[in-house]
ChimeraX commands (.cxc) that place a marker at each C-alpha (Angstrom):
marker #1 position -74.82,-92.02,-87.03 radius 0.5
marker #1 position -76.02,-88.27,-87.93 radius 0.5
marker #1 position -79.46,-87.18,-88.69 radius 0.5
marker #1 position -78.73,-86.75,-92.39 radius 0.5
marker #1 position -77.37,-90.37,-92.68 radius 0.5
marker #1 position -80.58,-91.67,-90.69 radius 0.5
marker #1 position -82.68,-89.59,-93.17 radius 0.5
marker #1 position -80.78,-90.63,-96.03 radius 0.5
marker #1 position -81.02,-94.40,-95.13 radius 0.5
marker #1 position -84.78,-94.17,-94.28 radius 0.5
marker #1 position -85.80,-92.31,-97.59 radius 0.5
marker #1 position -83.73,-95.14,-99.32 radius 0.5
marker #1 position -85.59,-97.88,-97.95 radius 0.5
marker #1 position -88.89,-96.38,-98.62 radius 0.5
marker #1 position -87.88,-95.62,-102.26 radius 0.5
marker #1 position -86.93,-99.30,-102.63 radius 0.5
marker #1 position -90.66,-99.93,-101.60 radius 0.5
marker #1 position -92.05,-97.51,-103.99 radius 0.5
marker #1 position -92.15,-94.32,-102.35 radius 0.5
marker #1 position -91.66,-91.28,-105.03 radius 0.5
marker #1 position -89.51,-89.03,-102.74 radius 0.5
marker #1 position -89.14,-86.49,-105.58 radius 0.5
marker #1 position -92.98,-86.11,-106.24 radius 0.5
marker #1 position -93.88,-86.13,-102.51 radius 0.5
marker #1 position -90.85,-83.40,-101.85 radius 0.5
marker #1 position -92.19,-81.22,-104.66 radius 0.5
marker #1 position -95.78,-81.57,-103.35 radius 0.5
marker #1 position -95.21,-80.90,-99.50 radius 0.5
marker #1 position -91.97,-79.20,-99.02 radius 0.5
marker #1 position -90.71,-77.24,-101.85 radius 0.5
marker #1 position -91.95,-76.80,-105.43 radius 0.5
marker #1 position -88.22,-76.88,-106.89 radius 0.5
marker #1 position -86.37,-80.05,-106.86 radius 0.5
marker #1 position -82.63,-79.36,-106.67 radius 0.5
marker #1 position -81.42,-83.06,-106.17 radius 0.5
marker #1 position -81.70,-85.85,-103.61 radius 0.5
marker #1 position -78.69,-84.56,-101.44 radius 0.5
marker #1 position -79.88,-81.05,-101.26 radius 0.5
marker #1 position -83.76,-82.26,-100.43 radius 0.5
marker #1 position -82.26,-84.68,-97.51 radius 0.5
marker #1 position -80.10,-81.65,-96.26 radius 0.5
marker #1 position -83.22,-79.35,-96.33 radius 0.5
marker #1 position -85.16,-81.96,-94.24 radius 0.5
marker #1 position -82.46,-81.96,-91.63 radius 0.5
marker #1 position -82.74,-78.47,-90.78 radius 0.5
marker #1 position -84.69,-77.68,-87.71 radius 0.5
marker #1 position -88.05,-79.87,-87.68 radius 0.5
marker #1 position -88.55,-80.26,-91.33 radius 0.5
marker #1 position -87.66,-83.98,-90.91 radius 0.5
marker #1 position -91.14,-84.52,-89.28 radius 0.5
marker #1 position -92.94,-83.49,-92.48 radius 0.5
marker #1 position -91.49,-86.78,-93.97 radius 0.5
marker #1 position -91.66,-88.85,-90.90 radius 0.5
marker #1 position -95.61,-88.30,-90.29 radius 0.5
marker #1 position -96.37,-88.28,-93.93 radius 0.5
marker #1 position -99.01,-91.21,-94.72 radius 0.5
marker #1 position -97.36,-91.66,-97.98 radius 0.5
marker #1 position -94.11,-92.30,-96.59 radius 0.5
marker #1 position -95.24,-94.51,-93.71 radius 0.5
marker #1 position -97.11,-96.66,-96.24 radius 0.5
marker #1 position -94.14,-96.98,-98.28 radius 0.5
marker #1 position -91.74,-97.45,-95.48 radius 0.5
marker #1 position -93.75,-100.18,-93.67 radius 0.5
marker #1 position -95.14,-101.68,-96.83 radius 0.5
marker #1 position -98.24,-104.01,-96.28 radius 0.5
marker #1 position -97.06,-107.63,-96.18 radius 0.5
marker #1 position -93.52,-106.72,-96.61 radius 0.5
marker #1 position -90.91,-108.82,-94.41 radius 0.5
marker #1 position -88.55,-106.28,-92.90 radius 0.5
marker #1 position -85.73,-106.60,-90.10 radius 0.5
marker #1 position -85.54,-104.21,-87.47 radius 0.5
marker #1 position -83.31,-103.93,-84.03 radius 0.5
marker #1 position -84.94,-104.74,-80.68 radius 0.5
marker #1 position -82.80,-102.31,-78.31 radius 0.5
marker #1 position -80.98,-103.77,-75.39 radius 0.5
marker #1 position -82.79,-103.42,-72.30 radius 0.5
marker #1 position -82.10,-104.21,-68.44 radius 0.5
marker #1 position -84.84,-104.86,-65.86 radius 0.5
marker #1 position -85.00,-106.09,-62.33 radius 0.5
marker #1 position -86.68,-109.63,-61.78 radius 0.5
marker #1 position -87.01,-111.67,-58.80 radius 0.5
marker #1 position -85.65,-115.26,-58.62 radius 0.5
marker #1 position -87.42,-118.26,-57.19 radius 0.5
marker #1 position -85.27,-117.93,-54.02 radius 0.5
marker #1 position -86.42,-114.36,-53.56 radius 0.5
marker #1 position -83.48,-112.57,-54.88 radius 0.5
marker #1 position -83.60,-109.53,-56.95 radius 0.5
marker #1 position -81.31,-109.68,-60.19 radius 0.5
marker #1 position -81.21,-107.53,-63.08 radius 0.5
marker #1 position -81.56,-109.06,-66.33 radius 0.5
marker #1 position -79.66,-107.92,-69.37 radius 0.5
marker #1 position -81.11,-108.40,-72.70 radius 0.5
marker #1 position -78.68,-107.97,-75.67 radius 0.5
marker #1 position -80.27,-105.91,-78.86 radius 0.5
marker #1 position -81.23,-108.14,-81.90 radius 0.5
marker #1 position -82.79,-108.22,-84.99 radius 0.5
marker #1 position -86.35,-109.27,-85.38 radius 0.5
marker #1 position -88.48,-110.03,-88.76 radius 0.5
marker #1 position -91.93,-108.83,-88.77 radius 0.5
marker #1 position -94.70,-109.75,-91.36 radius 0.5
marker #1 position -97.92,-108.03,-90.90 radius 0.5
marker #1 position -100.45,-106.08,-93.20 radius 0.5
marker #1 position -101.09,-102.58,-92.53 radius 0.5
marker #1 position -98.37,-102.30,-89.72 radius 0.5
marker #1 position -97.60,-98.79,-90.75 radius 0.5
marker #1 position -100.73,-97.20,-89.02 radius 0.5
marker #1 position -99.32,-98.90,-85.67 radius 0.5
marker #1 position -95.90,-97.72,-86.38 radius 0.5
marker #1 position -97.00,-94.11,-87.18 radius 0.5
marker #1 position -99.03,-93.90,-84.02 radius 0.5
marker #1 position -96.00,-95.29,-81.89 radius 0.5
marker #1 position -93.49,-92.91,-83.70 radius 0.5
marker #1 position -96.13,-89.97,-82.62 radius 0.5
marker #1 position -95.95,-90.91,-78.97 radius 0.5
marker #1 position -92.23,-91.49,-79.04 radius 0.5
marker #1 position -90.19,-88.82,-77.42 radius 0.5
marker #1 position -87.68,-88.96,-80.30 radius 0.5
marker #1 position -89.30,-89.95,-83.67 radius 0.5
marker #1 position -86.06,-90.21,-85.66 radius 0.5
marker #1 position -84.72,-92.63,-83.01 radius 0.5
marker #1 position -87.75,-94.63,-83.34 radius 0.5
marker #1 position -87.79,-95.31,-87.14 radius 0.5
marker #1 position -83.82,-95.66,-87.00 radius 0.5
marker #1 position -84.69,-99.21,-85.27 radius 0.5
marker #1 position -85.95,-100.30,-88.45 radius 0.5
marker #1 position -83.05,-99.51,-90.79 radius 0.5
marker #1 position -80.75,-102.32,-89.95 radius 0.5
marker #1 position -77.28,-101.97,-91.19 radius 0.5
marker #1 position -74.51,-104.48,-90.99 radius 0.5
marker #1 position -72.83,-102.45,-88.26 radius 0.5
marker #1 position -75.98,-102.69,-86.16 radius 0.5
marker #1 position -75.62,-106.44,-86.60 radius 0.5
marker #1 position -71.92,-106.64,-85.55 radius 0.5
marker #1 position -72.53,-104.28,-82.79 radius 0.5
marker #1 position -75.55,-106.71,-81.59 radius 0.5
marker #1 position -73.47,-109.73,-81.73 radius 0.5
marker #1 position -70.33,-108.19,-79.83 radius 0.5
marker #1 position -71.26,-106.85,-76.32 radius 0.5
marker #1 position -69.40,-103.43,-75.24 radius 0.5
marker #1 position -66.39,-103.81,-72.99 radius 0.5
marker #1 position -67.78,-101.52,-70.43 radius 0.5
marker #1 position -70.88,-103.81,-70.11 radius 0.5
marker #1 position -69.13,-107.06,-69.68 radius 0.5
marker #1 position -69.06,-107.26,-65.97 radius 0.5
marker #1 position -72.32,-106.88,-64.40 radius 0.5
marker #1 position -72.55,-104.61,-61.55 radius 0.5
marker #1 position -73.60,-105.97,-58.25 radius 0.5
marker #1 position -77.13,-105.70,-57.45 radius 0.5
marker #1 position -78.37,-105.03,-53.80 radius 0.5
marker #1 position -81.17,-107.12,-52.36 radius 0.5
marker #1 position -84.13,-105.09,-51.65 radius 0.5
marker #1 position -85.04,-106.88,-48.39 radius 0.5
marker #1 position -84.43,-105.24,-45.04 radius 0.5
marker #1 position -82.41,-108.28,-43.84 radius 0.5
marker #1 position -80.81,-111.36,-45.50 radius 0.5
marker #1 position -79.81,-113.98,-43.22 radius 0.5
marker #1 position -79.49,-111.61,-40.19 radius 0.5
marker #1 position -77.66,-109.20,-41.67 radius 0.5
marker #1 position -78.67,-105.82,-43.29 radius 0.5
marker #1 position -79.17,-105.52,-47.03 radius 0.5
marker #1 position -76.58,-102.63,-47.17 radius 0.5
marker #1 position -73.87,-105.50,-46.29 radius 0.5
marker #1 position -74.90,-107.95,-48.67 radius 0.5
marker #1 position -74.28,-107.57,-52.41 radius 0.5
marker #1 position -75.32,-110.35,-55.27 radius 0.5
marker #1 position -74.24,-110.68,-58.74 radius 0.5
marker #1 position -77.12,-111.10,-61.20 radius 0.5
marker #1 position -77.01,-114.47,-62.89 radius 0.5
marker #1 position -76.85,-114.76,-66.76 radius 0.5
marker #1 position -80.28,-115.91,-68.37 radius 0.5
marker #1 position -78.91,-115.72,-71.75 radius 0.5
marker link #1:1,2 radius 0.2
marker link #1:2,3 radius 0.2
marker link #1:3,4 radius 0.2
marker link #1:4,5 radius 0.2
marker link #1:5,6 radius 0.2
marker link #1:6,7 radius 0.2
marker link #1:7,8 radius 0.2
marker link #1:8,9 radius 0.2
marker link #1:9,10 radius 0.2
marker link #1:10,11 radius 0.2
marker link #1:11,12 radius 0.2
marker link #1:12,13 radius 0.2
marker link #1:13,14 radius 0.2
marker link #1:14,15 radius 0.2
marker link #1:15,16 radius 0.2
marker link #1:16,17 radius 0.2
marker link #1:17,18 radius 0.2
marker link #1:18,19 radius 0.2
marker link #1:19,20 radius 0.2
marker link #1:20,21 radius 0.2
marker link #1:21,22 radius 0.2
marker link #1:22,23 radius 0.2
marker link #1:23,24 radius 0.2
marker link #1:24,25 radius 0.2
marker link #1:25,26 radius 0.2
marker link #1:26,27 radius 0.2
marker link #1:27,28 radius 0.2
marker link #1:28,29 radius 0.2
marker link #1:29,30 radius 0.2
marker link #1:30,31 radius 0.2
marker link #1:31,32 radius 0.2
marker link #1:32,33 radius 0.2
marker link #1:33,34 radius 0.2
marker link #1:34,35 radius 0.2
marker link #1:35,36 radius 0.2
marker link #1:36,37 radius 0.2
marker link #1:37,38 radius 0.2
marker link #1:38,39 radius 0.2
marker link #1:39,40 radius 0.2
marker link #1:40,41 radius 0.2
marker link #1:41,42 radius 0.2
marker link #1:42,43 radius 0.2
marker link #1:43,44 radius 0.2
marker link #1:44,45 radius 0.2
marker link #1:45,46 radius 0.2
marker link #1:46,47 radius 0.2
marker link #1:47,48 radius 0.2
marker link #1:48,49 radius 0.2
marker link #1:49,50 radius 0.2
marker link #1:50,51 radius 0.2
marker link #1:51,52 radius 0.2
marker link #1:52,53 radius 0.2
marker link #1:53,54 radius 0.2
marker link #1:54,55 radius 0.2
marker link #1:55,56 radius 0.2
marker link #1:56,57 radius 0.2
marker link #1:57,58 radius 0.2
marker link #1:58,59 radius 0.2
marker link #1:59,60 radius 0.2
marker link #1:60,61 radius 0.2
marker link #1:61,62 radius 0.2
marker link #1:62,63 radius 0.2
marker link #1:63,64 radius 0.2
marker link #1:64,65 radius 0.2
marker link #1:65,66 radius 0.2
marker link #1:66,67 radius 0.2
marker link #1:67,68 radius 0.2
marker link #1:68,69 radius 0.2
marker link #1:69,70 radius 0.2
marker link #1:70,71 radius 0.2
marker link #1:71,72 radius 0.2
marker link #1:72,73 radius 0.2
marker link #1:73,74 radius 0.2
marker link #1:74,75 radius 0.2
marker link #1:75,76 radius 0.2
marker link #1:76,77 radius 0.2
marker link #1:77,78 radius 0.2
marker link #1:78,79 radius 0.2
marker link #1:79,80 radius 0.2
marker link #1:80,81 radius 0.2
marker link #1:81,82 radius 0.2
marker link #1:82,83 radius 0.2
marker link #1:83,84 radius 0.2
marker link #1:84,85 radius 0.2
marker link #1:85,86 radius 0.2
marker link #1:86,87 radius 0.2
marker link #1:87,88 radius 0.2
marker link #1:88,89 radius 0.2
marker link #1:89,90 radius 0.2
marker link #1:90,91 radius 0.2
marker link #1:91,92 radius 0.2
marker link #1:92,93 radius 0.2
marker link #1:93,94 radius 0.2
marker link #1:94,95 radius 0.2
marker link #1:95,96 radius 0.2
marker link #1:96,97 radius 0.2
marker link #1:97,98 radius 0.2
marker link #1:98,99 radius 0.2
marker link #1:99,100 radius 0.2
marker link #1:100,101 radius 0.2
marker link #1:101,102 radius 0.2
marker link #1:102,103 radius 0.2
marker link #1:103,104 radius 0.2
marker link #1:104,105 radius 0.2
marker link #1:105,106 radius 0.2
marker link #1:106,107 radius 0.2
marker link #1:107,108 radius 0.2
marker link #1:108,109 radius 0.2
marker link #1:109,110 radius 0.2
marker link #1:110,111 radius 0.2
marker link #1:111,112 radius 0.2
marker link #1:112,113 radius 0.2
marker link #1:113,114 radius 0.2
marker link #1:114,115 radius 0.2
marker link #1:115,116 radius 0.2
marker link #1:116,117 radius 0.2
marker link #1:117,118 radius 0.2
marker link #1:118,119 radius 0.2
marker link #1:119,120 radius 0.2
marker link #1:120,121 radius 0.2
marker link #1:121,122 radius 0.2
marker link #1:122,123 radius 0.2
marker link #1:123,124 radius 0.2
marker link #1:124,125 radius 0.2
marker link #1:125,126 radius 0.2
marker link #1:126,127 radius 0.2
marker link #1:127,128 radius 0.2
marker link #1:128,129 radius 0.2
marker link #1:129,130 radius 0.2
marker link #1:130,131 radius 0.2
marker link #1:131,132 radius 0.2
marker link #1:132,133 radius 0.2
marker link #1:133,134 radius 0.2
marker link #1:134,135 radius 0.2
marker link #1:135,136 radius 0.2
marker link #1:136,137 radius 0.2
marker link #1:137,138 radius 0.2
marker link #1:138,139 radius 0.2
marker link #1:139,140 radius 0.2
marker link #1:140,141 radius 0.2
marker link #1:141,142 radius 0.2
marker link #1:142,143 radius 0.2
marker link #1:143,144 radius 0.2
marker link #1:144,145 radius 0.2
marker link #1:145,146 radius 0.2
marker link #1:146,147 radius 0.2
marker link #1:147,148 radius 0.2
marker link #1:148,149 radius 0.2
marker link #1:149,150 radius 0.2
marker link #1:150,151 radius 0.2
marker link #1:151,152 radius 0.2
marker link #1:152,153 radius 0.2
marker link #1:153,154 radius 0.2
marker link #1:154,155 radius 0.2
marker link #1:155,156 radius 0.2
marker link #1:156,157 radius 0.2
marker link #1:157,158 radius 0.2
marker link #1:158,159 radius 0.2
marker link #1:159,160 radius 0.2
marker link #1:160,161 radius 0.2
marker link #1:161,162 radius 0.2
marker link #1:162,163 radius 0.2
marker link #1:163,164 radius 0.2
marker link #1:164,165 radius 0.2
marker link #1:165,166 radius 0.2
marker link #1:166,167 radius 0.2
marker link #1:167,168 radius 0.2
marker link #1:168,169 radius 0.2
marker link #1:169,170 radius 0.2
marker link #1:170,171 radius 0.2
view
């Protein structure tokens, strides 16, 4: 998804929650309104999108107080020690989660400020049909788990370099 498409979707989601994009754009970006598409295109240039992303008015509308909204929790992989001592890699798939909290916009605004890519952070909260389909069907290149080496120096008298384990599926 391109930067312009992401901005278009987040502005439309905020507008559906009561955000007056035209009034905000005229007050904070440019006094002349040329149209929705031109305004989104202008925000895509350089770092102009940050004026929208970090705006309190936008954040309050996007993460509306008390609103139930869906967002994507990204896929994650991490090592975990089993009861028998083996180290395995756990793969969690991406999934949609629903949230219902008042004043969550303050929390998300702080998290977005600390995020290395604020646009990617806010993109998680725009759930499209293609995201749901992609989360339900794993990619073919990740279907087979790569072997995971045991971190112990020896396993049953052999060096750890000679022993490979496949991670167990916990899903």
